[in-house]
A tleap script that builds the chain and sets N, CA, C and O, in Angstrom:
source leaprc.protein.ff14SB
mol = sequence {
  NMET LYS LEU SER HIE LYS LEU GLU TYR ALA
  CYS ARG VAL LEU ALA GLN LEU ALA ARG THR
  HIE GLY GLN ASP LYS LEU ALA HIE ILE ASP
  GLU LEU ALA GLU ALA GLU LYS ILE PRO ALA
  ASN TYR LEU VAL GLN ILE LEU ASN GLU LEU
  ARG ASN ALA GLY LEU ILE VAL SER LYS ARG
  GLY LYS GLN GLY GLY TYR ALA LEU SER LYS
  GLY PRO GLU ARG ILE GLY LEU ASN GLU ILE
  VAL THR ALA VAL ASP GLY GLU LEU LEU GLU
  ARG ASN PHE GLU ASP THR GLY HIE SER GLY
  LYS ARG VAL ALA HIE ILE TRP SER GLU ILE
  GLY VAL GLU PHE GLU LYS LYS ILE SER SER
  TYR THR LEU GLU ALA PHE VAL VAL GLU ASP
  THR ASN ASP MET TYR TYR CILE
}
set mol.1.N position { -170.272 100.836 40.520 }
set mol.1.CA position { -169.198 99.656 40.234 }
set mol.1.C position { -167.953 100.335 40.386 }
set mol.1.O position { -167.559 101.096 39.502 }
set mol.2.N position { -166.924 100.015 42.018 }
set mol.2.CA position { -165.797 100.614 42.032 }
set mol.2.C position { -165.049 99.431 41.969 }
set mol.2.O position { -165.261 98.455 42.689 }
set mol.3.N position { -163.900 99.534 40.847 }
set mol.3.CA position { -163.286 98.918 40.650 }
set mol.3.C position { -161.736 99.351 41.190 }
set mol.3.O position { -161.467 100.507 41.518 }
set mol.4.N position { -160.623 98.072 41.234 }
set mol.4.CA position { -159.809 98.836 41.808 }
set mol.4.C position { -158.750 99.252 40.765 }
set mol.4.O position { -158.816 98.948 39.574 }
set mol.5.N position { -157.708 100.021 41.368 }
set mol.5.CA position { -156.669 100.787 40.316 }
set mol.5.C position { -156.047 99.629 39.905 }
set mol.5.O position { -156.050 99.356 38.705 }
set mol.6.N position { -155.350 98.679 40.951 }
set mol.6.CA position { -154.939 97.914 40.252 }
set mol.6.C position { -154.968 96.441 39.406 }
set mol.6.O position { -154.011 95.724 39.116 }
set mol.7.N position { -156.645 96.220 39.070 }
set mol.7.CA position { -157.712 95.674 38.225 }
set mol.7.C position { -157.279 96.825 36.764 }
set mol.7.O position { -156.949 96.216 35.747 }
set mol.8.N position { -157.282 97.929 36.697 }
set mol.8.CA position { -157.382 98.630 36.356 }
set mol.8.C position { -155.935 98.551 35.076 }
set mol.8.O position { -155.940 98.365 33.859 }
set mol.9.N position { -154.798 98.796 36.093 }
set mol.9.CA position { -153.856 98.849 35.620 }
set mol.9.C position { -152.885 97.476 34.647 }
set mol.9.O position { -151.971 97.627 33.836 }
set mol.10.N position { -153.670 95.950 35.242 }
set mol.10.CA position { -153.278 95.061 34.915 }
set mol.10.C position { -153.893 94.772 33.788 }
set mol.10.O position { -153.626 93.709 33.227 }
set mol.11.N position { -154.900 95.729 33.205 }
set mol.11.CA position { -155.801 95.090 32.108 }
set mol.11.C position { -155.219 96.243 31.093 }
set mol.11.O position { -154.923 95.771 29.995 }
set mol.12.N position { -155.019 97.483 31.209 }
set mol.12.CA position { -153.767 98.264 30.580 }
set mol.12.C position { -153.174 97.765 29.929 }
set mol.12.O position { -153.256 97.678 28.704 }
set mol.13.N position { -151.847 96.974 31.237 }
set mol.13.CA position { -150.266 97.037 30.703 }
set mol.13.C position { -150.379 95.541 30.122 }
set mol.13.O position { -149.294 95.012 29.879 }
set mol.14.N position { -151.689 94.681 29.831 }
set mol.14.CA position { -151.861 93.159 29.468 }
set mol.14.C position { -151.839 93.443 28.129 }
set mol.14.O position { -151.059 92.841 27.391 }
set mol.15.N position { -152.839 94.554 27.579 }
set mol.15.CA position { -153.102 95.285 26.445 }
set mol.15.C position { -151.896 95.903 25.692 }
set mol.15.O position { -151.784 96.146 24.490 }
set mol.16.N position { -150.992 96.101 26.748 }
set mol.16.CA position { -149.957 97.011 25.944 }
set mol.16.C position { -149.616 95.702 25.492 }
set mol.16.O position { -149.699 95.604 24.267 }
set mol.17.N position { -149.280 94.725 26.050 }
set mol.17.CA position { -148.402 93.653 25.841 }
set mol.17.C position { -148.834 91.993 25.182 }
set mol.17.O position { -148.296 90.888 25.112 }
set mol.18.N position { -150.317 92.719 24.723 }
set mol.18.CA position { -150.954 91.957 23.493 }
set mol.18.C position { -150.636 92.652 22.045 }
set mol.18.O position { -150.752 92.049 20.978 }
set mol.19.N position { -150.284 93.797 22.154 }
set mol.19.CA position { -149.900 94.583 21.142 }
set mol.19.C position { -148.690 94.233 20.337 }
set mol.19.O position { -148.560 94.549 19.154 }
set mol.20.N position { -147.886 93.623 20.974 }
set mol.20.CA position { -146.783 92.839 20.341 }
set mol.20.C position { -146.423 91.917 20.519 }
set mol.20.O position { -145.246 91.585 20.376 }
set mol.21.N position { -147.726 90.907 21.050 }
set mol.21.CA position { -147.622 89.327 20.992 }
set mol.21.C position { -147.119 89.012 19.815 }
set mol.21.O position { -147.471 89.548 18.765 }
set mol.22.N position { -145.885 87.729 19.957 }
set mol.22.CA position { -145.725 87.275 18.918 }
set mol.22.C position { -144.803 87.779 17.744 }
set mol.22.O position { -144.578 87.130 16.723 }
set mol.23.N position { -144.274 89.101 18.051 }
set mol.23.CA position { -143.482 89.118 17.349 }
set mol.23.C position { -141.527 89.161 18.093 }
set mol.23.O position { -140.504 89.772 17.785 }
set mol.24.N position { -141.847 88.294 18.986 }
set mol.24.CA position { -140.157 87.736 19.768 }
set mol.24.C position { -140.065 88.867 20.403 }
set mol.24.O position { -138.836 88.845 20.468 }
set mol.25.N position { -140.341 89.827 20.920 }
set mol.25.CA position { -140.122 91.427 21.145 }
set mol.25.C position { -140.743 91.050 22.340 }
set mol.25.O position { -141.886 90.598 22.419 }
set mol.26.N position { -139.827 91.279 23.440 }
set mol.26.CA position { -139.713 91.328 25.465 }
set mol.26.C position { -140.071 93.038 25.475 }
set mol.26.O position { -139.439 93.942 24.930 }
set mol.27.N position { -141.198 93.104 26.221 }
set mol.27.CA position { -141.484 94.933 26.547 }
set mol.27.C position { -140.569 95.421 27.874 }
set mol.27.O position { -140.840 94.637 28.784 }
set mol.28.N position { -139.873 96.130 28.198 }
set mol.28.CA position { -138.952 96.396 29.256 }
set mol.28.C position { -140.312 97.560 30.072 }
set mol.28.O position { -141.194 98.143 29.442 }
set mol.29.N position { -140.090 97.616 31.590 }
set mol.29.CA position { -141.271 98.214 32.496 }
set mol.29.C position { -141.549 99.455 32.032 }
set mol.29.O position { -142.685 99.924 32.104 }
set mol.30.N position { -140.543 100.091 31.518 }
set mol.30.CA position { -140.102 101.215 31.709 }
set mol.30.C position { -141.095 102.044 30.537 }
set mol.30.O position { -141.684 103.125 30.546 }
set mol.31.N position { -140.955 101.023 29.617 }
set mol.31.CA position { -141.366 101.235 28.464 }
set mol.31.C position { -143.557 100.932 28.440 }
set mol.31.O position { -144.539 101.444 27.902 }
set mol.32.N position { -143.206 99.678 29.504 }
set mol.32.CA position { -145.249 100.103 29.548 }
set mol.32.C position { -145.486 100.743 30.634 }
set mol.32.O position { -146.700 100.913 30.751 }
set mol.33.N position { -144.771 101.271 31.667 }
set mol.33.CA position { -145.474 101.852 32.775 }
set mol.33.C position { -145.596 103.463 32.315 }
set mol.33.O position { -146.299 104.226 32.977 }
set mol.34.N position { -144.656 104.051 30.807 }
set mol.34.CA position { -144.900 105.417 30.319 }
set mol.34.C position { -146.192 104.759 29.322 }
set mol.34.O position { -147.294 105.306 29.359 }
set mol.35.N position { -146.046 104.020 28.785 }
set mol.35.CA position { -147.070 104.356 27.620 }
set mol.35.C position { -148.653 103.949 28.331 }
set mol.35.O position { -149.563 104.559 27.768 }
set mol.36.N position { -149.039 103.168 29.290 }
set mol.36.CA position { -149.972 103.335 30.229 }
set mol.36.C position { -150.046 104.890 31.190 }
set mol.36.O position { -151.129 105.475 31.220 }
set mol.37.N position { -149.233 105.289 31.699 }
set mol.37.CA position { -149.163 105.979 32.467 }
set mol.37.C position { -149.450 105.596 34.078 }
set mol.37.O position { -150.216 106.193 34.835 }
set mol.38.N position { -148.465 104.220 34.439 }
set mol.38.CA position { -148.673 103.629 35.896 }
set mol.38.C position { -147.660 104.246 36.447 }
set mol.38.O position { -146.957 104.744 35.568 }
set mol.39.N position { -147.205 104.471 37.659 }
set mol.39.CA position { -146.232 104.357 38.356 }
set mol.39.C position { -145.417 102.870 38.433 }
set mol.39.O position { -146.051 101.886 38.815 }
set mol.40.N position { -144.070 102.751 38.078 }
set mol.40.CA position { -143.401 101.710 37.600 }
set mol.40.C position { -143.233 101.007 38.941 }
set mol.40.O position { -143.285 99.777 38.926 }
set mol.41.N position { -143.082 101.492 39.833 }
set mol.41.CA position { -142.503 100.510 41.013 }
set mol.41.C position { -143.990 99.478 41.636 }
set mol.41.O position { -144.013 98.377 42.186 }
set mol.42.N position { -145.209 100.524 41.203 }
set mol.42.CA position { -146.619 99.615 41.409 }
set mol.42.C position { -146.982 98.674 40.376 }
set mol.42.O position { -147.723 97.699 40.499 }
set mol.43.N position { -146.123 99.243 38.908 }
set mol.43.CA position { -146.403 98.012 38.422 }
set mol.43.C position { -145.534 96.623 38.360 }
set mol.43.O position { -145.966 95.574 37.881 }
set mol.44.N position { -143.986 96.840 39.038 }
set mol.44.CA position { -143.423 95.965 38.974 }
set mol.44.C position { -144.462 94.610 40.014 }
set mol.44.O position { -144.569 93.441 39.644 }
set mol.45.N position { -144.966 95.060 41.033 }
set mol.45.CA position { -145.895 94.438 41.776 }
set mol.45.C position { -147.294 93.813 41.005 }
set mol.45.O position { -147.827 92.712 41.143 }
set mol.46.N position { -147.566 94.664 40.368 }
set mol.46.CA position { -148.768 93.701 39.444 }
set mol.46.C position { -148.613 92.969 38.843 }
set mol.46.O position { -149.351 91.996 38.991 }
set mol.47.N position { -147.333 92.905 37.521 }
set mol.47.CA position { -146.248 92.330 36.485 }
set mol.47.C position { -146.151 90.928 37.300 }
set mol.47.O position { -146.220 89.849 36.710 }
set mol.48.N position { -146.024 91.010 38.385 }
set mol.48.CA position { -145.474 89.752 39.697 }
set mol.48.C position { -146.655 89.172 39.813 }
set mol.48.O position { -146.681 87.998 40.184 }
set mol.49.N position { -147.560 89.687 39.597 }
set mol.49.CA position { -149.207 89.196 40.019 }
set mol.49.C position { -149.724 87.945 39.011 }
set mol.49.O position { -150.275 86.868 39.237 }
set mol.50.N position { -149.252 88.650 37.742 }
set mol.50.CA position { -149.606 88.310 37.065 }
set mol.50.C position { -148.540 87.301 36.055 }
set mol.50.O position { -148.984 86.661 35.102 }
set mol.51.N position { -147.477 87.296 36.348 }
set mol.51.CA position { -146.589 85.792 35.710 }
set mol.51.C position { -146.926 84.920 37.145 }
set mol.51.O position { -147.296 83.760 36.962 }
set mol.52.N position { -146.836 85.343 38.396 }
set mol.52.CA position { -147.425 84.267 39.171 }
set mol.52.C position { -149.092 83.160 38.720 }
set mol.52.O position { -149.515 82.019 38.907 }
set mol.53.N position { -149.432 84.184 38.190 }
set mol.53.CA position { -150.601 83.416 37.745 }
set mol.53.C position { -150.760 82.810 36.378 }
set mol.53.O position { -151.773 82.332 35.868 }
set mol.54.N position { -149.319 82.953 35.804 }
set mol.54.CA position { -149.181 82.116 34.227 }
set mol.54.C position { -149.893 82.906 33.160 }
set mol.54.O position { -150.005 82.393 32.047 }
set mol.55.N position { -150.470 84.315 33.431 }
set mol.55.CA position { -150.521 85.142 32.183 }
set mol.55.C position { -149.529 85.941 31.358 }
set mol.55.O position { -149.782 86.708 30.429 }
set mol.56.N position { -148.455 85.644 31.829 }
set mol.56.CA position { -146.963 86.461 31.261 }
set mol.56.C position { -145.541 85.709 31.676 }
set mol.56.O position { -145.275 85.190 32.760 }
set mol.57.N position { -144.774 85.798 30.589 }
set mol.57.CA position { -143.700 85.227 31.445 }
set mol.57.C position { -142.710 86.880 31.503 }
set mol.57.O position { -142.916 87.901 30.847 }
set mol.58.N position { -141.656 86.607 32.528 }
set mol.58.CA position { -140.298 87.247 31.922 }
set mol.58.C position { -139.268 86.714 31.985 }
set mol.58.O position { -139.073 85.519 32.207 }
set mol.59.N position { -138.482 87.554 31.795 }
set mol.59.CA position { -136.886 86.906 31.216 }
set mol.59.C position { -136.351 88.155 32.299 }
set mol.59.O position { -136.968 89.220 32.284 }
set mol.60.N position { -135.289 87.991 33.145 }
set mol.60.CA position { -134.408 89.461 33.525 }
set mol.60.C position { -133.135 89.749 32.693 }
set mol.60.O position { -132.930 89.242 31.590 }
set mol.61.N position { -132.324 90.579 33.300 }
set mol.61.CA position { -130.993 91.144 32.316 }
set mol.61.C position { -131.494 92.076 31.399 }
set mol.61.O position { -132.658 92.477 31.396 }
set mol.62.N position { -130.479 92.474 30.500 }
set mol.62.CA position { -130.317 93.451 29.705 }
set mol.62.C position { -131.365 93.241 28.527 }
set mol.62.O position { -131.836 93.970 27.655 }
set mol.63.N position { -131.497 92.063 28.858 }
set mol.63.CA position { -132.439 91.797 27.010 }
set mol.63.C position { -133.667 91.149 27.588 }
set mol.63.O position { -134.322 90.514 26.761 }
set mol.64.N position { -134.090 91.163 28.713 }
set mol.64.CA position { -135.305 91.078 29.485 }
set mol.64.C position { -136.153 91.528 29.360 }
set mol.64.O position { -136.249 92.313 28.417 }
set mol.65.N position { -137.319 91.293 30.267 }
set mol.65.CA position { -138.336 91.811 29.813 }
set mol.65.C position { -139.954 91.381 30.044 }
set mol.65.O position { -140.098 90.475 30.865 }
set mol.66.N position { -140.966 91.813 29.544 }
set mol.66.CA position { -142.687 90.969 29.627 }
set mol.66.C position { -142.781 90.572 28.614 }
set mol.66.O position { -141.976 90.882 27.736 }
set mol.67.N position { -143.669 89.859 28.434 }
set mol.67.CA position { -144.298 89.489 27.558 }
set mol.67.C position { -146.089 88.217 27.789 }
set mol.67.O position { -146.275 87.553 28.809 }
set mol.68.N position { -146.676 88.226 27.067 }
set mol.68.CA position { -147.525 87.346 27.261 }
set mol.68.C position { -147.525 85.635 27.078 }
set mol.68.O position { -147.199 85.119 26.009 }
set mol.69.N position { -147.882 84.942 28.114 }
set mol.69.CA position { -147.773 83.547 27.880 }
set mol.69.C position { -148.854 82.973 26.454 }
set mol.69.O position { -148.702 82.035 25.672 }
set mol.70.N position { -149.616 83.701 26.541 }
set mol.70.CA position { -150.527 83.077 25.394 }
set mol.70.C position { -151.213 84.397 24.605 }
set mol.70.O position { -151.329 85.568 24.967 }
set mol.71.N position { -151.572 83.778 23.502 }
set mol.71.CA position { -152.395 84.956 22.663 }
set mol.71.C position { -153.645 85.242 23.607 }
set mol.71.O position { -154.312 84.472 24.298 }
set mol.72.N position { -153.750 86.846 23.364 }
set mol.72.CA position { -154.791 87.800 24.116 }
set mol.72.C position { -156.115 86.646 23.852 }
set mol.72.O position { -156.899 86.334 24.748 }
set mol.73.N position { -156.157 86.249 22.819 }
set mol.73.CA position { -157.696 85.550 22.514 }
set mol.73.C position { -157.759 84.453 23.270 }
set mol.73.O position { -158.876 83.936 23.283 }
set mol.74.N position { -156.860 83.876 23.964 }
set mol.74.CA position { -156.932 83.293 25.004 }
set mol.74.C position { -156.717 83.338 26.136 }
set mol.74.O position { -156.458 82.286 26.721 }
set mol.75.N position { -156.747 84.531 26.818 }
set mol.75.CA position { -156.774 85.626 28.379 }
set mol.75.C position { -158.262 85.775 28.775 }
set mol.75.O position { -158.694 86.838 28.327 }
set mol.76.N position { -159.056 85.179 29.360 }
set mol.76.CA position { -159.811 85.409 29.682 }
set mol.76.C position { -160.185 86.669 30.832 }
set mol.76.O position { -159.799 86.372 31.962 }
set mol.77.N position { -160.651 87.587 30.762 }
set mol.77.CA position { -161.050 88.708 31.602 }
set mol.77.C position { -161.052 87.847 32.885 }
set mol.77.O position { -160.205 88.022 33.761 }
set mol.78.N position { -161.767 87.161 32.952 }
set mol.78.CA position { -162.000 86.105 34.362 }
set mol.78.C position { -160.933 85.831 34.910 }
set mol.78.O position { -160.764 85.958 36.123 }
set mol.79.N position { -160.085 85.429 34.135 }
set mol.79.CA position { -158.413 85.062 34.368 }
set mol.79.C position { -157.695 86.617 35.042 }
set mol.79.O position { -157.163 86.722 36.147 }
set mol.80.N position { -157.819 87.377 34.331 }
set mol.80.CA position { -157.230 88.908 34.866 }
set mol.80.C position { -157.450 89.145 36.327 }
set mol.80.O position { -156.631 89.137 37.246 }
set mol.81.N position { -158.828 89.374 36.333 }
set mol.81.CA position { -159.361 89.289 37.606 }
set mol.81.C position { -159.210 88.709 38.888 }
set mol.81.O position { -158.994 89.234 39.980 }
set mol.82.N position { -159.381 87.390 38.511 }
set mol.82.CA position { -158.609 85.982 39.544 }
set mol.82.C position { -157.498 86.810 39.813 }
set mol.82.O position { -157.671 87.420 40.868 }
set mol.83.N position { -156.508 87.044 39.306 }
set mol.83.CA position { -155.344 86.739 39.064 }
set mol.83.C position { -154.679 88.272 40.238 }
set mol.83.O position { -153.676 88.253 40.952 }
set mol.84.N position { -155.648 89.391 40.049 }
set mol.84.CA position { -155.161 90.753 40.818 }
set mol.84.C position { -156.476 91.171 41.510 }
set mol.84.O position { -156.170 91.987 42.379 }
set mol.85.N position { -157.239 91.052 41.503 }
set mol.85.CA position { -158.243 90.938 42.567 }
set mol.85.C position { -159.443 90.026 42.578 }
set mol.85.O position { -160.563 90.168 42.087 }
set mol.86.N position { -158.911 89.074 43.258 }
set mol.86.CA position { -159.862 87.902 43.193 }
set mol.86.C position { -161.016 88.045 44.265 }
set mol.86.O position { -161.967 87.265 44.311 }
set mol.87.N position { -160.835 89.158 45.155 }
set mol.87.CA position { -162.225 89.729 46.601 }
set mol.87.C position { -162.817 89.963 45.191 }
set mol.87.O position { -163.282 88.823 45.155 }
set mol.88.N position { -163.082 90.328 44.351 }
set mol.88.CA position { -164.038 91.054 43.315 }
set mol.88.C position { -165.247 90.326 42.914 }
set mol.88.O position { -166.348 90.762 42.579 }
set mol.89.N position { -164.627 88.624 43.060 }
set mol.89.CA position { -165.896 87.705 42.590 }
set mol.89.C position { -166.045 86.799 43.688 }
set mol.89.O position { -166.548 85.697 43.468 }
set mol.90.N position { -165.612 87.168 45.039 }
set mol.90.CA position { -166.473 86.706 46.473 }
set mol.90.C position { -167.298 87.068 46.757 }
set mol.90.O position { -167.439 88.280 46.594 }
set mol.91.N position { -168.375 86.322 47.353 }
set mol.91.CA position { -169.834 86.375 47.276 }
set mol.91.C position { -169.992 86.017 48.787 }
set mol.91.O position { -169.955 84.788 48.833 }
set mol.92.N position { -170.103 86.367 49.657 }
set mol.92.CA position { -170.340 86.377 50.870 }
set mol.92.C position { -171.333 86.808 52.204 }
set mol.92.O position { -171.062 87.376 53.262 }
set mol.93.N position { -172.368 86.369 51.753 }
set mol.93.CA position { -173.750 87.496 52.188 }
set mol.93.C position { -174.332 86.511 53.515 }
set mol.93.O position { -174.827 85.424 53.218 }
set mol.94.N position { -174.280 86.803 54.557 }
set mol.94.CA position { -175.445 86.046 55.546 }
set mol.94.C position { -176.634 85.974 55.076 }
set mol.94.O position { -177.176 86.939 54.536 }
set mol.95.N position { -177.348 84.504 55.258 }
set mol.95.CA position { -178.648 84.239 55.066 }
set mol.95.C position { -179.576 84.593 56.528 }
set mol.95.O position { -180.728 84.188 56.372 }
set mol.96.N position { -179.449 84.977 57.339 }
set mol.96.CA position { -179.727 85.015 58.898 }
set mol.96.C position { -180.479 86.639 58.724 }
set mol.96.O position { -179.961 87.513 58.029 }
set mol.97.N position { -181.565 86.801 59.367 }
set mol.97.CA position { -182.339 87.156 59.471 }
set mol.97.C position { -183.408 87.426 59.217 }
set mol.97.O position { -183.384 86.989 58.067 }
set mol.98.N position { -184.940 88.014 59.395 }
set mol.98.CA position { -186.244 88.067 58.564 }
set mol.98.C position { -185.548 88.167 56.849 }
set mol.98.O position { -185.782 87.128 56.230 }
set mol.99.N position { -184.944 88.977 56.221 }
set mol.99.CA position { -184.720 89.130 55.166 }
set mol.99.C position { -183.008 88.720 54.393 }
set mol.99.O position { -182.700 89.045 53.246 }
set mol.100.N position { -182.247 88.081 55.205 }
set mol.100.CA position { -180.926 87.791 55.278 }
set mol.100.C position { -181.271 86.599 53.775 }
set mol.100.O position { -180.773 86.610 52.649 }
set mol.101.N position { -181.895 86.045 54.145 }
set mol.101.CA position { -182.085 84.880 52.923 }
set mol.101.C position { -182.588 85.476 51.550 }
set mol.101.O position { -181.830 85.131 50.643 }
set mol.102.N position { -183.462 86.134 51.192 }
set mol.102.CA position { -183.826 87.169 50.402 }
set mol.102.C position { -182.590 87.518 49.316 }
set mol.102.O position { -182.270 87.066 48.217 }
set mol.103.N position { -182.052 88.591 50.232 }
set mol.103.CA position { -181.150 89.709 50.113 }
set mol.103.C position { -179.448 88.653 49.378 }
set mol.103.O position { -178.640 89.078 48.553 }
set mol.104.N position { -179.445 87.532 49.953 }
set mol.104.CA position { -178.601 87.061 50.035 }
set mol.104.C position { -178.255 86.266 48.419 }
set mol.104.O position { -177.251 86.184 47.711 }
set mol.105.N position { -179.773 85.732 48.313 }
set mol.105.CA position { -179.750 85.288 47.091 }
set mol.105.C position { -179.989 85.769 45.763 }
set mol.105.O position { -179.811 85.155 44.711 }
set mol.106.N position { -180.651 87.585 46.022 }
set mol.106.CA position { -180.304 88.269 45.146 }
set mol.106.C position { -179.027 88.751 44.380 }
set mol.106.O position { -178.810 88.899 43.178 }
set mol.107.N position { -178.357 88.919 45.352 }
set mol.107.CA position { -176.591 89.568 45.467 }
set mol.107.C position { -175.900 88.230 44.591 }
set mol.107.O position { -174.827 88.300 43.992 }
set mol.108.N position { -176.604 87.246 44.652 }
set mol.108.CA position { -175.468 85.824 44.376 }
set mol.108.C position { -175.989 85.550 43.188 }
set mol.108.O position { -175.254 84.804 42.542 }
set mol.109.N position { -177.200 85.929 42.512 }
set mol.109.CA position { -177.896 85.902 41.260 }
set mol.109.C position { -176.746 86.836 40.580 }
set mol.109.O position { -176.073 86.408 39.643 }
set mol.110.N position { -176.553 88.282 41.179 }
set mol.110.CA position { -176.338 89.314 40.479 }
set mol.110.C position { -174.738 88.885 40.237 }
set mol.110.O position { -174.090 89.253 39.257 }
set mol.111.N position { -174.348 88.247 41.046 }
set mol.111.CA position { -172.298 87.791 41.026 }
set mol.111.C position { -172.342 86.542 39.862 }
set mol.111.O position { -171.563 86.442 38.914 }
set mol.112.N position { -173.272 85.775 40.135 }
set mol.112.CA position { -173.667 84.950 38.967 }
set mol.112.C position { -173.632 85.577 37.571 }
set mol.112.O position { -172.973 85.184 36.608 }
set mol.113.N position { -174.259 86.365 37.622 }
set mol.113.CA position { -174.427 87.087 36.205 }
set mol.113.C position { -172.992 87.795 35.465 }
set mol.113.O position { -172.511 87.722 34.334 }
set mol.114.N position { -172.589 88.524 36.766 }
set mol.114.CA position { -171.103 89.237 36.580 }
set mol.114.C position { -170.118 88.541 36.183 }
set mol.114.O position { -169.211 89.057 35.530 }
set mol.115.N position { -170.130 87.209 36.520 }
set mol.115.CA position { -168.801 86.094 36.184 }
set mol.115.C position { -169.066 85.800 34.863 }
set mol.115.O position { -168.145 85.895 34.051 }
set mol.116.N position { -169.968 85.520 34.572 }
set mol.116.CA position { -170.823 85.601 32.938 }
set mol.116.C position { -170.241 86.237 31.940 }
set mol.116.O position { -169.686 85.753 30.954 }
set mol.117.N position { -170.455 87.830 32.369 }
set mol.117.CA position { -170.477 88.576 31.974 }
set mol.117.C position { -168.934 88.870 31.441 }
set mol.117.O position { -168.622 89.167 30.288 }
set mol.118.N position { -168.050 88.710 32.577 }
set mol.118.CA position { -166.444 89.101 32.672 }
set mol.118.C position { -166.061 87.726 31.982 }
set mol.118.O position { -164.964 87.878 31.444 }
set mol.119.N position { -166.626 86.230 31.761 }
set mol.119.CA position { -165.943 85.377 31.463 }
set mol.119.C position { -166.098 85.210 29.669 }
set mol.119.O position { -165.457 84.566 28.838 }
set mol.120.N position { -167.432 86.255 29.571 }
set mol.120.CA position { -167.071 86.459 27.969 }
set mol.120.C position { -166.350 87.423 27.500 }
set mol.120.O position { -166.770 87.978 26.484 }
set mol.121.N position { -165.546 87.716 27.880 }
set mol.121.CA position { -164.490 88.985 27.216 }
set mol.121.C position { -163.096 88.150 27.550 }
set mol.121.O position { -162.895 87.265 28.381 }
set mol.122.N position { -162.280 88.723 26.657 }
set mol.122.CA position { -160.947 88.012 26.416 }
set mol.122.C position { -160.062 89.692 26.490 }
set mol.122.O position { -160.538 90.827 26.479 }
set mol.123.N position { -158.662 89.227 26.563 }
set mol.123.CA position { -157.597 90.479 26.458 }
set mol.123.C position { -157.398 91.179 24.997 }
set mol.123.O position { -157.030 92.278 24.581 }
set mol.124.N position { -157.904 89.770 24.369 }
set mol.124.CA position { -158.122 91.045 22.938 }
set mol.124.C position { -159.404 92.132 22.630 }
set mol.124.O position { -159.728 92.420 21.477 }
set mol.125.N position { -159.789 92.449 23.312 }
set mol.125.CA position { -161.202 93.139 23.236 }
set mol.125.C position { -160.368 94.413 24.328 }
set mol.125.O position { -160.972 95.350 24.850 }
set mol.126.N position { -159.754 94.299 24.390 }
set mol.126.CA position { -159.039 95.575 25.580 }
set mol.126.C position { -157.783 96.275 24.512 }
set mol.126.O position { -157.464 97.461 24.596 }
set mol.127.N position { -157.320 95.559 23.776 }
set mol.127.CA position { -155.819 96.096 22.654 }
set mol.127.C position { -156.349 96.958 21.301 }
set mol.127.O position { -157.019 96.741 20.292 }
set mol.128.N position { -155.773 97.837 21.798 }
set mol.128.CA position { -155.775 99.254 20.954 }
set mol.128.C position { -154.867 99.410 20.064 }
set mol.128.O position { -153.726 99.102 20.407 }
set mol.129.N position { -155.033 99.810 18.986 }
set mol.129.CA position { -154.202 99.365 17.324 }
set mol.129.C position { -153.388 100.841 17.695 }
set mol.129.O position { -153.763 101.697 18.498 }
set mol.130.N position { -151.992 100.849 16.732 }
set mol.130.CA position { -151.336 101.971 16.840 }
set mol.130.C position { -152.410 103.133 15.935 }
set mol.130.O position { -152.937 102.641 14.938 }
set mol.131.N position { -152.750 104.643 16.243 }
set mol.131.CA position { -153.042 105.572 15.994 }
set mol.131.C position { -152.295 106.272 15.000 }
set mol.131.O position { -152.921 106.882 14.132 }
set mol.132.N position { -151.146 106.274 14.999 }
set mol.132.CA position { -149.464 107.072 14.523 }
set mol.132.C position { -149.643 106.537 13.419 }
set mol.132.O position { -148.611 106.225 12.824 }
set mol.133.N position { -150.590 106.321 12.934 }
set mol.133.CA position { -150.448 106.353 11.108 }
set mol.133.C position { -149.471 106.849 10.309 }
set mol.133.O position { -149.893 107.954 9.968 }
set mol.134.N position { -148.331 106.659 9.777 }
set mol.134.CA position { -147.653 107.820 9.129 }
set mol.134.C position { -148.503 107.888 7.698 }
set mol.134.O position { -149.142 106.880 7.397 }
set mol.135.N position { -148.535 109.068 6.782 }
set mol.135.CA position { -149.083 109.058 5.979 }
set mol.135.C position { -148.162 109.530 4.773 }
set mol.135.O position { -147.331 110.349 5.166 }
set mol.136.N position { -148.097 109.323 3.782 }
set mol.136.CA position { -146.911 109.804 2.735 }
set mol.136.C position { -147.604 110.598 1.752 }
set mol.136.O position { -148.796 110.424 1.499 }
set mol.137.N position { -146.624 111.777 0.993 }
set mol.137.CA position { -147.570 112.676 -0.237 }
set mol.137.C position { -146.365 112.300 -1.340 }
set mol.137.O position { -146.453 112.686 -2.506 }
savepdb mol mol.pdb
quit
């Protein structure tokens, strides 16, 4: 299965935003780009799509930045896919020819199962906690 970099980057940046959810802290694009090693100019486009889909909020200006619009446990992976790579969920097989109907049916079944599977995950599953724990002696 080949997923787009756009979808991968969207999941990664949302996981970063999920780490600070509920802290009244907005993340700056440069910080997000650096943390996830995503080109900042490409990240702007992705963040705009996520904002337009209602998954994040943004604030302009010096004190501006980005934050999740709701808790990571309430953002489904299917919502993320739809926001940035909706074509991934499209199924448009022709049912012409001798085998067309059967082929279309099988791929349609696979598509339904794929949608069920991605609907079972939330953004919360992507969150990686800080591994830079400090130890004092």
